[in-house]
MOPAC internal coordinates of N, CA, C and O (Angstrom, degrees):
PM7 1SCF
backbone

  N    0.0000 0     0.00 0     0.00 0    0    0    0
  C    1.4372 1     0.00 0     0.00 0    1    0    0
  C    1.5643 1   109.73 1     0.00 0    2    1    0
  O    1.2310 1   120.09 1   -80.53 1    3    2    1
  N    1.3241 1   117.43 1    99.47 1    3    2    1
  C    1.4764 1   116.89 1  -171.43 1    5    3    2
  C    1.5901 1   107.54 1  -131.83 1    6    5    3
  O    1.2310 1   119.04 1   160.39 1    7    6    5
  N    1.3130 1   119.44 1   -19.61 1    7    6    5
  C    1.4422 1   115.46 1  -177.87 1    9    7    6
  C    1.5826 1   108.47 1   -84.67 1   10    9    7
  O    1.2310 1   122.58 1   -18.12 1   11   10    9
  N    1.3588 1   112.66 1   161.88 1   11   10    9
  C    1.4064 1   121.90 1   179.23 1   13   11   10
  C    1.4890 1   109.53 1   -58.35 1   14   13   11
  O    1.2310 1   120.07 1   131.82 1   15   14   13
  N    1.2521 1   117.47 1   -48.18 1   15   14   13
  C    1.4855 1   125.05 1  -178.95 1   17   15   14
  C    1.4878 1   110.52 1   -58.83 1   18   17   15
  O    1.2310 1   118.66 1   134.21 1   19   18   17
  N    1.2383 1   120.16 1   -45.79 1   19   18   17
  C    1.4852 1   123.69 1  -176.31 1   21   19   18
  C    1.5984 1   106.09 1   -68.05 1   22   21   19
  O    1.2310 1   118.89 1   137.90 1   23   22   21
  N    1.2621 1   119.73 1   -42.10 1   23   22   21
  C    1.4776 1   122.97 1   178.28 1   25   23   22
  C    1.4668 1   110.84 1   -61.87 1   26   25   23
  O    1.2310 1   120.49 1   134.00 1   27   26   25
  N    1.2831 1   116.67 1   -46.00 1   27   26   25
  C    1.4584 1   125.85 1  -177.02 1   29   27   26
  C    1.6397 1   109.35 1   -58.52 1   30   29   27
  O    1.2310 1   122.92 1   135.20 1   31   30   29
  N    1.3100 1   112.01 1   -44.80 1   31   30   29
  C    1.4584 1   119.50 1   175.80 1   33   31   30
  C    1.5146 1   111.69 1   -61.89 1   34   33   31
  O    1.2310 1   123.42 1   130.35 1   35   34   33
  N    1.3231 1   111.05 1   -49.65 1   35   34   33
  C    1.4858 1   119.54 1  -173.56 1   37   35   34
  C    1.5428 1   110.37 1   -61.90 1   38   37   35
  O    1.2310 1   119.61 1   135.31 1   39   38   37
  N    1.3697 1   118.35 1   -44.69 1   39   38   37
  C    1.3908 1   118.16 1  -175.68 1   41   39   38
  C    1.5430 1   111.91 1   -68.62 1   42   41   39
  O    1.2310 1   118.92 1   170.54 1   43   42   41
  N    1.3067 1   119.66 1    -9.46 1   43   42   41
  C    1.4192 1   125.47 1  -179.20 1   45   43   42
  C    1.5252 1   112.73 1   -85.35 1   46   45   43
  O    1.2310 1   122.67 1   167.52 1   47   46   45
  N    1.4998 1   112.49 1   -12.48 1   47   46   45
  C    1.3839 1   116.82 1   179.87 1   49   47   46
  C    1.5029 1   107.15 1   -90.13 1   50   49   47
  O    1.2310 1   120.07 1   -15.31 1   51   50   49
  N    1.4458 1   117.47 1   164.69 1   51   50   49
  C    1.4297 1   119.61 1  -171.66 1   53   51   50
  C    1.5202 1   108.17 1   -71.13 1   54   53   51
  O    1.2310 1   118.55 1   152.82 1   55   54   53
  N    1.3909 1   120.37 1   -27.18 1   55   54   53
  C    1.4449 1   118.30 1   175.61 1   57   55   54
  C    1.6017 1   109.38 1   -74.95 1   58   57   55
  O    1.2310 1   120.90 1   132.12 1   59   58   57
  N    1.2646 1   115.89 1   -47.88 1   59   58   57
  C    1.4344 1   120.28 1  -175.94 1   61   59   58
  C    1.4973 1   116.96 1   -65.57 1   62   61   59
  O    1.2310 1   121.55 1   152.91 1   63   62   61
  N    1.4040 1   114.64 1   -27.09 1   63   62   61
  C    1.4913 1   120.65 1  -176.46 1   65   63   62
  C    1.5395 1   107.24 1   -66.84 1   66   65   63
  O    1.2310 1   118.52 1   163.46 1   67   66   65
  N    1.3841 1   120.42 1   -16.54 1   67   66   65
  C    1.4363 1   123.27 1   179.28 1   69   67   66
  C    1.4945 1   116.88 1  -113.62 1   70   69   67
  O    1.2310 1   122.06 1  -169.18 1   71   70   69
  N    1.2817 1   113.66 1    10.82 1   71   70   69
  C    1.4359 1   121.95 1  -178.80 1   73   71   70
  C    1.4449 1   112.74 1   -87.86 1   74   73   71
  O    1.2310 1   119.28 1   -77.10 1   75   74   73
  N    1.3293 1   118.98 1   102.90 1   75   74   73
  C    1.4421 1   126.12 1  -177.90 1   77   75   74
  C    1.4878 1   113.21 1   -55.31 1   78   77   75
  O    1.2310 1   119.64 1   134.49 1   79   78   77
  N    1.3665 1   118.29 1   -45.51 1   79   78   77
  C    1.4143 1   119.66 1  -178.35 1   81   79   78
  C    1.4859 1   113.08 1   -66.74 1   82   81   79
  O    1.2310 1   119.70 1   144.77 1   83   82   81
  N    1.2998 1   118.17 1   -35.23 1   83   82   81
  C    1.5498 1   120.50 1  -178.11 1   85   83   82
  C    1.5278 1   107.39 1   -64.64 1   86   85   83
  O    1.2310 1   122.24 1   135.81 1   87   86   85
  N    1.3868 1   113.31 1   -44.19 1   87   86   85
  C    1.5097 1   114.06 1  -178.48 1   89   87   86
  C    1.5497 1   111.99 1   -67.36 1   90   89   87
  O    1.2310 1   119.61 1   150.32 1   91   90   89
  N    1.2939 1   118.34 1   -29.68 1   91   90   89
  C    1.4364 1   121.08 1   176.08 1   93   91   90
  C    1.5321 1   111.36 1   -66.97 1   94   93   91
  O    1.2310 1   121.80 1   133.87 1   95   94   93
  N    1.3644 1   114.17 1   -46.13 1   95   94   93
  C    1.5057 1   120.83 1  -174.37 1   97   95   94
  C    1.5990 1   101.72 1   -64.74 1   98   97   95
  O    1.2310 1   119.87 1   137.91 1   99   98   97
  N    1.2920 1   117.86 1   -42.09 1   99   98   97
  C    1.4019 1   120.59 1  -171.76 1  101   99   98
  C    1.5944 1   107.79 1   -66.91 1  102  101   99
  O    1.2310 1   122.41 1   137.61 1  103  102  101
  N    1.2820 1   113.00 1   -42.39 1  103  102  101
  C    1.5418 1   115.36 1   174.51 1  105  103  102
  C    1.4768 1   113.02 1   -59.63 1  106  105  103
  O    1.2310 1   120.04 1   135.62 1  107  106  105
  N    1.3761 1   117.52 1   -44.38 1  107  106  105
  C    1.4020 1   118.65 1   178.69 1  109  107  106
  C    1.5640 1   115.19 1   -58.67 1  110  109  107
  O    1.2310 1   121.21 1   144.51 1  111  110  109
  N    1.4062 1   115.29 1   -35.49 1  111  110  109
  C    1.3709 1   122.60 1   178.10 1  113  111  110
  C    1.5555 1   110.91 1   -64.57 1  114  113  111
  O    1.2310 1   123.36 1   134.20 1  115  114  113
  N    1.3512 1   111.16 1   -45.80 1  115  114  113
  C    1.5438 1   117.28 1   175.59 1  117  115  114
  C    1.5100 1   112.19 1   -60.29 1  118  117  115
  O    1.2310 1   121.27 1   139.15 1  119  118  117
  N    1.3740 1   115.18 1   -40.85 1  119  118  117
  C    1.4091 1   118.53 1  -177.54 1  121  119  118
  C    1.4618 1   111.66 1   -62.97 1  122  121  119
  O    1.2310 1   118.77 1   139.59 1  123  122  121
  N    1.3796 1   119.95 1   -40.41 1  123  122  121
  C    1.4212 1   128.21 1  -178.14 1  125  123  122
  C    1.5285 1   106.15 1   -61.41 1  126  125  123
  O    1.2310 1   118.37 1   145.04 1  127  126  125
  N    1.3366 1   120.71 1   -34.96 1  127  126  125
  C    1.4655 1   121.96 1   179.25 1  129  127  126
  C    1.5422 1   112.02 1   -88.54 1  130  129  127
  O    1.2310 1   121.95 1  -176.62 1  131  130  129
  N    1.3352 1   113.87 1     3.38 1  131  130  129
  C    1.5296 1   119.21 1  -178.68 1  133  131  130
  C    1.4722 1   113.18 1    63.21 1  134  133  131
  O    1.2310 1   120.43 1  -151.30 1  135  134  133
  N    1.3793 1   116.78 1    28.70 1  135  134  133
  C    1.4384 1   123.75 1   179.77 1  137  135  134
  C    1.6359 1    99.60 1   -91.32 1  138  137  135
  O    1.2310 1   119.05 1   -98.26 1  139  138  137
  N    1.3339 1   119.42 1    81.74 1  139  138  137
  C    1.4096 1   126.45 1  -168.11 1  141  139  138
  C    1.5090 1   113.22 1   -67.24 1  142  141  139
  O    1.2310 1   118.55 1   145.59 1  143  142  141
  N    1.2910 1   120.37 1   -34.41 1  143  142  141
  C    1.5023 1   124.27 1  -178.25 1  145  143  142
  C    1.4323 1   107.52 1   -71.08 1  146  145  143
  O    1.2310 1   120.31 1   127.68 1  147  146  145
  N    1.3234 1   117.01 1   -52.32 1  147  146  145
  C    1.5150 1   117.52 1  -176.93 1  149  147  146
  C    1.4839 1   109.42 1   -66.14 1  150  149  147
  O    1.2310 1   119.01 1   144.27 1  151  150  149
  N    1.3061 1   119.50 1   -35.73 1  151  150  149
  C    1.4819 1   120.32 1   178.07 1  153  151  150
  C    1.5793 1   112.10 1   -60.91 1  154  153  151
  O    1.2310 1   122.68 1   134.40 1  155  154  153
  N    1.4120 1   112.48 1   -45.60 1  155  154  153
  C    1.4813 1   114.06 1  -179.22 1  157  155  154
  C    1.5141 1   113.57 1   -63.15 1  158  157  155
  O    1.2310 1   122.73 1   140.63 1  159  158  157
  N    1.4783 1   112.38 1   -39.37 1  159  158  157
  C    1.4296 1   117.95 1   176.66 1  161  159  158
  C    1.5460 1   113.95 1   -60.06 1  162  161  159
  O    1.2310 1   123.12 1   135.19 1  163  162  161
  N    1.3007 1   111.62 1   -44.81 1  163  162  161
  C    1.4478 1   116.21 1   177.63 1  165  163  162
  C    1.4846 1   114.54 1   -62.05 1  166  165  163
  O    1.2310 1   119.88 1   133.72 1  167  166  165
  N    1.2721 1   117.83 1   -46.28 1  167  166  165
  C    1.4813 1   123.02 1   177.46 1  169  167  166
  C    1.5396 1   110.01 1   -60.99 1  170  169  167
  O    1.2310 1   119.98 1   138.87 1  171  170  169
  N    1.3556 1   117.65 1   -41.13 1  171  170  169
  C    1.4587 1   120.54 1   177.94 1  173  171  170
  C    1.4968 1   110.79 1   -60.03 1  174  173  171
  O    1.2310 1   120.88 1   134.43 1  175  174  173
  N    1.3982 1   115.92 1   -45.57 1  175  174  173
  C    1.5462 1   117.09 1   175.11 1  177  175  174
  C    1.5722 1   111.18 1   -57.04 1  178  177  175
  O    1.2310 1   122.41 1   136.89 1  179  178  177
  N    1.3714 1   112.99 1   -43.11 1  179  178  177
  C    1.3869 1   117.26 1   178.15 1  181  179  178
  C    1.6061 1   113.00 1   -53.21 1  182  181  179
  O    1.2310 1   122.07 1   130.56 1  183  182  181
  N    1.2200 1   113.64 1   -49.44 1  183  182  181
  C    1.5141 1   121.77 1   178.75 1  185  183  182
  C    1.4797 1   109.59 1   -63.79 1  186  185  183
  O    1.2310 1   115.45 1   150.69 1  187  186  185
  N    1.2198 1   126.23 1   -29.31 1  187  186  185
  C    1.4029 1   129.72 1  -175.89 1  189  187  186
  C    1.5299 1   109.38 1   -60.92 1  190  189  187
  O    1.2310 1   121.88 1   144.13 1  191  190  189
  N    1.3741 1   114.00 1   -35.87 1  191  190  189
  C    1.4426 1   123.31 1  -175.17 1  193  191  190
  C    1.5686 1   113.50 1   -91.68 1  194  193  191
  O    1.2310 1   120.27 1  -172.11 1  195  194  193
  N    1.2165 1   117.08 1     7.89 1  195  194  193
  C    1.4517 1   124.05 1  -178.37 1  197  195  194
  C    1.4436 1   115.64 1   148.62 1  198  197  195
  O    1.2310 1   121.63 1   -18.97 1  199  198  197
  N    1.2903 1   114.49 1   161.03 1  199  198  197
  C    1.5078 1   121.97 1   174.56 1  201  199  198
  C    1.5218 1   113.38 1   -63.86 1  202  201  199
  O    1.2310 1   121.86 1   -68.62 1  203  202  201
  N    1.2572 1   114.04 1   111.38 1  203  202  201
  C    1.5030 1   116.56 1   175.59 1  205  203  202
  C    1.4912 1   110.61 1  -126.15 1  206  205  203
  O    1.2310 1   123.28 1   -74.72 1  207  206  205
  N    1.4712 1   111.33 1   105.28 1  207  206  205
  C    1.3748 1   117.05 1  -177.16 1  209  207  206
  C    1.5627 1   111.37 1   -61.70 1  210  209  207
  O    1.2310 1   120.22 1   144.68 1  211  210  209
  N    1.3914 1   117.19 1   -35.32 1  211  210  209
  C    1.4943 1   121.38 1  -178.85 1  213  211  210
  C    1.5253 1   105.85 1   -59.56 1  214  213  211
  O    1.2310 1   119.75 1   132.02 1  215  214  213
  N    1.3190 1   118.07 1   -47.98 1  215  214  213
  C    1.5307 1   121.88 1  -173.10 1  217  215  214
  C    1.5158 1   107.26 1   -66.64 1  218  217  215
  O    1.2310 1   121.51 1   142.86 1  219  218  217
  N    1.3083 1   114.72 1   -37.14 1  219  218  217
  C    1.5151 1   114.09 1  -179.44 1  221  219  218
  C    1.5239 1   110.91 1   -69.90 1  222  221  219
  O    1.2310 1   119.87 1   142.43 1  223  222  221
  N    1.3511 1   117.85 1   -37.57 1  223  222  221
  C    1.4349 1   120.58 1   173.41 1  225  223  222
  C    1.4062 1   116.35 1   -65.18 1  226  225  223
  O    1.2310 1   120.17 1   142.35 1  227  226  225
  N    1.2812 1   117.28 1   -37.65 1  227  226  225
  C    1.4849 1   122.21 1  -179.62 1  229  227  226
  C    1.5220 1   108.39 1   -70.29 1  230  229  227
  O    1.2310 1   119.60 1   141.73 1  231  230  229
  N    1.3114 1   118.37 1   -38.27 1  231  230  229
  C    1.5051 1   126.30 1   175.65 1  233  231  230
  C    1.5514 1   106.90 1   -57.41 1  234  233  231
  O    1.2310 1   119.48 1   126.12 1  235  234  233
  N    1.3478 1   118.61 1   -53.88 1  235  234  233
  C    1.4460 1   121.22 1  -179.35 1  237  235  234
  C    1.4320 1   110.45 1   -59.61 1  238  237  235
  O    1.2310 1   119.94 1   138.21 1  239  238  237
  N    1.4505 1   117.73 1   -41.79 1  239  238  237
  C    1.4732 1   115.56 1  -178.63 1  241  239  238
  C    1.5052 1   111.20 1   -61.51 1  242  241  239
  O    1.2310 1   117.92 1   138.70 1  243  242  241
  N    1.2775 1   121.56 1   -41.30 1  243  242  241
  C    1.4368 1   125.01 1  -178.51 1  245  243  242
  C    1.5258 1   108.61 1   -66.72 1  246  245  243
  O    1.2310 1   117.66 1   143.47 1  247  246  245
  N    1.3247 1   122.06 1   -36.53 1  247  246  245
  C    1.3889 1   119.69 1   177.44 1  249  247  246
  C    1.5588 1   113.31 1   -70.75 1  250  249  247
  O    1.2310 1   121.44 1   147.20 1  251  250  249
  N    1.3126 1   114.85 1   -32.80 1  251  250  249
  C    1.5383 1   114.68 1   170.47 1  253  251  250
  C    1.4473 1   114.13 1   -64.89 1  254  253  251
  O    1.2310 1   120.88 1   144.68 1  255  254  253
  N    1.3029 1   115.92 1   -35.32 1  255  254  253
  C    1.5006 1   121.35 1   177.47 1  257  255  254
  C    1.5654 1   109.50 1   -64.99 1  258  257  255
  O    1.2310 1   120.25 1   133.99 1  259  258  257
  N    1.2905 1   117.13 1   -46.01 1  259  258  257
  C    1.4386 1   122.95 1  -179.23 1  261  259  258
  C    1.5091 1   114.01 1   -69.49 1  262  261  259
  O    1.2310 1   120.36 1   151.13 1  263  262  261
  N    1.3003 1   116.92 1   -28.87 1  263  262  261
  C    1.5039 1   124.96 1  -178.39 1  265  263  262
  C    1.4751 1   108.79 1   -88.33 1  266  265  263
  O    1.2310 1   116.63 1   172.29 1  267  266  265
  N    1.3918 1   124.02 1    -7.71 1  267  266  265
  C    1.3617 1   123.78 1  -170.33 1  269  267  266
  C    1.5438 1   107.85 1   -69.34 1  270  269  267
  O    1.2310 1   119.65 1   -41.10 1  271  270  269
  N    1.2311 1   118.28 1   138.90 1  271  270  269
  C    1.4819 1   121.82 1   171.30 1  273  271  270
  C    1.5263 1   112.59 1  -140.36 1  274  273  271
  O    1.2310 1   120.34 1   -60.67 1  275  274  273
  N    1.2990 1   116.95 1   119.33 1  275  274  273
  C    1.4430 1   118.98 1   178.33 1  277  275  274
  C    1.4764 1   108.80 1   -81.22 1  278  277  275
  O    1.2310 1   122.82 1   -68.85 1  279  278  277
  N    1.3460 1   112.21 1   111.15 1  279  278  277
  C    1.4888 1   120.37 1  -178.43 1  281  279  278
  C    1.5099 1   112.17 1   -67.10 1  282  281  279
  O    1.2310 1   119.46 1   161.51 1  283  282  281
  N    1.3016 1   118.64 1   -18.49 1  283  282  281
  C    1.4780 1   120.87 1   178.29 1  285  283  282
  C    1.5625 1   107.09 1   -71.24 1  286  285  283
  O    1.2310 1   119.92 1   152.18 1  287  286  285
  N    1.2754 1   117.77 1   -27.82 1  287  286  285
  C    1.4535 1   121.81 1  -176.19 1  289  287  286
  C    1.5237 1   117.71 1  -100.00 1  290  289  287
  O    1.2310 1   122.65 1   150.60 1  291  290  289
  N    1.3111 1   112.53 1   -29.40 1  291  290  289
  C    1.3973 1   118.98 1  -179.33 1  293  291  290
  C    1.4947 1   109.44 1  -145.53 1  294  293  291
  O    1.2310 1   119.25 1   -36.83 1  295  294  293
  N    1.3050 1   119.03 1   143.17 1  295  294  293
  C    1.5497 1   121.69 1   179.28 1  297  295  294
  C    1.5206 1   111.49 1   -70.89 1  298  297  295
  O    1.2310 1   120.10 1   180.00 1  299  298  297

């Protein structure tokens, strides 16, 4: 199960909805597409089912991206 579609279907099942690794993989796929909202939600689900340093780091990276402001372009 590697594609976004497969993972989205899997996490809708009772088994998949609690699979920390599936949520992390799904978050990573969303992140690659720059679908920040879905990525953050998937990482949050991942962290619900256990401490995931990778998901926490990915979440912080997304927040830094979203908070970035180039002061040369805008005040």
